[in-house]
VOTORFI-898953 format. One record per residue (C-alpha): residue number from 1; residue in one letter; x, y, z. Coordinates in steps of 0.1 Angstrom, whole numbers, plus 5000, padded with zeros to 4 digits. Example, Ala and Ser with C-alpha at 12.3 -4.5 7.8 and 13.67 -1.06 7.14 Angstrom:
2
(1; A; (5123; 4955; 5078));
(2; S; (5137; 4989; 5071));
***
This chain:
211
(1; M; (1032; 7654; 8920));
(2; T; (1027; 7632; 8951));
(3; G; (1003; 7639; 8980));
(4; V; (0965; 7637; 8985));
(5; E; (0947; 7630; 8952));
(6; S; (0928; 7659; 8936));
(7; P; (0891; 7658; 8942));
(8; A; (0867; 7652; 8913));
(9; Y; (0857; 7681; 8892));
(10; V; (0826; 7698; 8905));
(11; P; (0798; 7702; 8879));
(12; G; (0778; 7735; 8875));
(13; H; (0747; 7741; 8894));
(14; G; (0734; 7774; 8878));
(15; L; (0747; 7796; 8906));
(16; L; (0754; 7825; 8882));
(17; R; (0725; 7820; 8858));
(18; G; (0715; 7853; 8841));
(19; R; (0746; 7872; 8854));
(20; T; (0772; 7890; 8833));
(21; A; (0808; 7889; 8844));
(22; V; (0841; 7903; 8833));
(23; V; (0872; 7882; 8839));
(24; T; (0906; 7898; 8833));
(25; A; (0938; 7879; 8823));
(26; A; (0915; 7850; 8812));
(27; A; (0932; 7839; 8779));
(28; G; (0959; 7817; 8795));
(29; T; (0959; 7784; 8813));
(30; G; (0958; 7796; 8849));
(31; I; (0932; 7808; 8874));
(32; G; (0917; 7834; 8851));
(33; A; (0909; 7809; 8824));
(34; A; (0896; 7784; 8849));
(35; T; (0873; 7811; 8865));
(36; A; (0859; 7821; 8831));
(37; R; (0850; 7785; 8824));
(38; R; (0835; 7779; 8858));
(39; F; (0814; 7810; 8854));
(40; L; (0801; 7797; 8820));
(41; E; (0793; 7763; 8835));
(42; E; (0773; 7781; 8862));
(43; G; (0752; 7799; 8836));
(44; A; (0769; 7834; 8834));
(45; R; (0776; 7854; 8803));
(46; V; (0813; 7861; 8804));
(47; L; (0836; 7888; 8789));
(48; I; (0871; 7874; 8789));
(49; S; (0897; 7901; 8785));
(50; D; (0934; 7898; 8780));
(51; A; (0963; 7919; 8766));
(52; H; (0972; 7892; 8741));
(53; P; (0947; 7894; 8711));
(54; R; (0958; 7862; 8693));
(55; R; (0956; 7841; 8725));
(56; L; (0923; 7858; 8734));
(57; E; (0908; 7849; 8701));
(58; K; (0917; 7812; 8705));
(59; H; (0903; 7812; 8741));
(60; E; (0870; 7828; 8729));
(61; R; (0866; 7803; 8700));
(62; E; (0869; 7771; 8721));
(63; P; (0844; 7778; 8749));
(64; G; (0822; 7797; 8724));
(65; R; (0814; 7764; 8706));
(66; E; (0803; 7749; 8739));
(67; F; (0785; 7780; 8753));
(68; P; (0772; 7798; 8721));
(69; G; (0764; 7834; 8726));
(70; A; (0778; 7835; 8762));
(71; V; (0813; 7845; 8755));
(72; T; (0827; 7879; 8744));
(73; A; (0865; 7885; 8743));
(74; P; (0875; 7922; 8739));
(75; P; (0913; 7927; 8742));
(76; C; (0922; 7949; 8772));
(77; D; (0954; 7960; 8788));
(78; V; (0944; 7966; 8824));
(79; T; (0973; 7991; 8828));
(80; D; (0956; 8014; 8803));
(81; D; (0927; 8033; 8819));
(82; A; (0910; 8041; 8785));
(83; Q; (0910; 8004; 8776));
(84; V; (0896; 7995; 8810));
(85; R; (0868; 8020; 8805));
(86; A; (0861; 8007; 8770));
(87; L; (0859; 7971; 8784));
(88; F; (0831; 7981; 8808));
(89; E; (0813; 8000; 8781));
(90; T; (0815; 7969; 8759));
(91; A; (0800; 7948; 8787));
(92; A; (0771; 7973; 8792));
(93; A; (0765; 7975; 8755));
(94; A; (0765; 7938; 8749));
(95; H; (0744; 7927; 8779));
(96; G; (0728; 7958; 8794));
(97; R; (0744; 7952; 8828));
(98; L; (0774; 7941; 8846));
(99; D; (0771; 7919; 8878));
(100; V; (0806; 7906; 8885));
(101; V; (0842; 7917; 8879));
(102; V; (0871; 7893; 8886));
(103; N; (0907; 7905; 8888));
(104; N; (0937; 7883; 8898));
(105; A; (0961; 7886; 8929));
(106; S; (0983; 7863; 8954));
(107; V; (0988; 7850; 8989));
(108; L; (1021; 7869; 8994));
(109; G; (1002; 7898; 9008));
(110; W; (1003; 7878; 9040));
(111; R; (1033; 7855; 9038));
(112; A; (1069; 7865; 9035));
(113; Q; (1091; 7851; 9007));
(114; A; (1127; 7861; 9000));
(115; G; (1131; 7882; 8969));
(116; Q; (1094; 7891; 8966));
(117; A; (1092; 7922; 8987));
(118; H; (1080; 7944; 8958));
(119; Y; (1054; 7918; 8947));
(120; A; (1042; 7912; 8983));
(121; A; (1038; 7949; 8990));
(122; A; (1016; 7953; 8959));
(123; K; (0994; 7924; 8970));
(124; A; (0992; 7938; 9005));
(125; G; (0979; 7970; 8989));
(126; V; (0953; 7950; 8970));
(127; M; (0941; 7936; 9004));
(128; A; (0938; 7971; 9019));
(129; L; (0921; 7984; 8987));
(130; T; (0896; 7955; 8989));
(131; R; (0886; 7965; 9025));
(132; C; (0883; 8002; 9018));
(133; A; (0864; 7997; 8985));
(134; A; (0840; 7973; 9002));
(135; V; (0830; 8000; 9028));
(136; E; (0826; 8026; 9000));
(137; A; (0806; 8004; 8978));
(138; A; (0783; 7989; 9005));
(139; A; (0759; 8018; 9003));
(140; V; (0749; 8009; 8968));
(141; G; (0748; 7972; 8974));
(142; V; (0781; 7962; 8958));
(143; R; (0803; 7937; 8975));
(144; V; (0841; 7936; 8972));
(145; D; (0861; 7906; 8982));
(146; A; (0895; 7891; 8973));
(147; V; (0909; 7856; 8969));
(148; A; (0945; 7849; 8978));
(149; P; (0956; 7815; 8964));
(150; S; (0988; 7799; 8974));
(151; L; (1001; 7774; 8948));
(152; A; (0979; 7766; 8918));
(153; L; (0996; 7744; 8892));
(154; H; (0991; 7751; 8855));
(155; P; (1013; 7746; 8824));
(156; H; (1026; 7783; 8823));
(157; L; (1038; 7780; 8859));
(158; E; (1056; 7748; 8851));
(159; K; (1074; 7765; 8822));
(160; V; (1087; 7794; 8843));
(161; T; (1094; 7775; 8876));
(162; T; (1123; 7751; 8881));
(163; P; (1114; 7716; 8892));
(164; G; (1134; 7721; 8924));
(165; L; (1114; 7752; 8934));
(166; L; (1081; 7736; 8925));
(167; A; (1089; 7707; 8947));
(168; E; (1099; 7730; 8975));
(169; L; (1067; 7750; 8972));
(170; T; (1046; 7718; 8970));
(171; G; (1063; 7705; 9001));
(172; R; (1048; 7734; 9021));
(173; E; (1013; 7724; 9012));
(174; A; (0993; 7705; 9038));
(175; F; (0978; 7682; 9011));
(176; G; (1012; 7676; 8996));
(177; R; (1000; 7689; 8963));
(178; P; (0993; 7722; 8946));
(179; A; (0958; 7734; 8939));
(180; R; (0942; 7729; 8905));
(181; P; (0932; 7763; 8890));
(182; W; (0895; 7752; 8890));
(183; E; (0897; 7746; 8928));
(184; V; (0906; 7783; 8932));
(185; A; (0879; 7792; 8906));
(186; N; (0853; 7774; 8927));
(187; V; (0859; 7798; 8956));
(188; I; (0855; 7828; 8932));
(189; V; (0822; 7813; 8920));
(190; F; (0811; 7812; 8956));
(191; L; (0820; 7849; 8961));
(192; A; (0802; 7859; 8929));
(193; S; (0770; 7839; 8938));
(194; G; (0741; 7846; 8962));
(195; Y; (0756; 7823; 8987));
(196; S; (0780; 7850; 8998));
(197; S; (0754; 7878; 9000));
(198; Y; (0766; 7890; 9034));
(199; L; (0803; 7887; 9028));
(200; T; (0822; 7919; 9018));
(201; G; (0857; 7933; 9025));
(202; E; (0871; 7899; 9031));
(203; V; (0903; 7883; 9017));
(204; V; (0897; 7845; 9014));
(205; A; (0929; 7825; 9014));
(206; V; (0926; 7795; 8991));
(207; S; (0955; 7777; 9006));
(208; G; (0966; 7743; 9017));
(209; Q; (0998; 7756; 9033));
(210; H; (1009; 7745; 9067));
(211; A; (1002; 7771; 9094));
***
């Protein structure tokens, strides 16, 4: 890819030390996996959940060697309510508390794209849910925010996207390159940290697209 060179990877600064987080869809190579790693680097205990047990086991084993005792990986299909409840019970049983929950969604809640009406409608629903849930949860000190990434490049995306479409999407980015998953994860770290203590009900666009 051409364009502005990616910045240097940002090291951890202990922003989430002592916190327990659940990150869904975290056993792949995309934003979920990058978020789980950034959380670990920032000192959090992380439950990485995914619907693919074999891939999940591999993803637990690798960071587990680097962050011993900080990674738990229960399989979970987030479309199954019973499994989601069991996931939170696992978090509570393992660590006694749950501080952060990370789900994954996209920028199409705002921007129109041909052939994506059903997907965009679902993401617009996530945006509205974020705002309503934030108002409901504020009374008990819980913040609810969302992140809307534009184009984040990872191996799975390259496998399912034609070079032509990828080049077209990249051409829309102001920096002339897609984001790296860890760049999106950095914004999620910010939202999960004390630095965003007065931020709730917001949808943060992590986007380098032209206006």
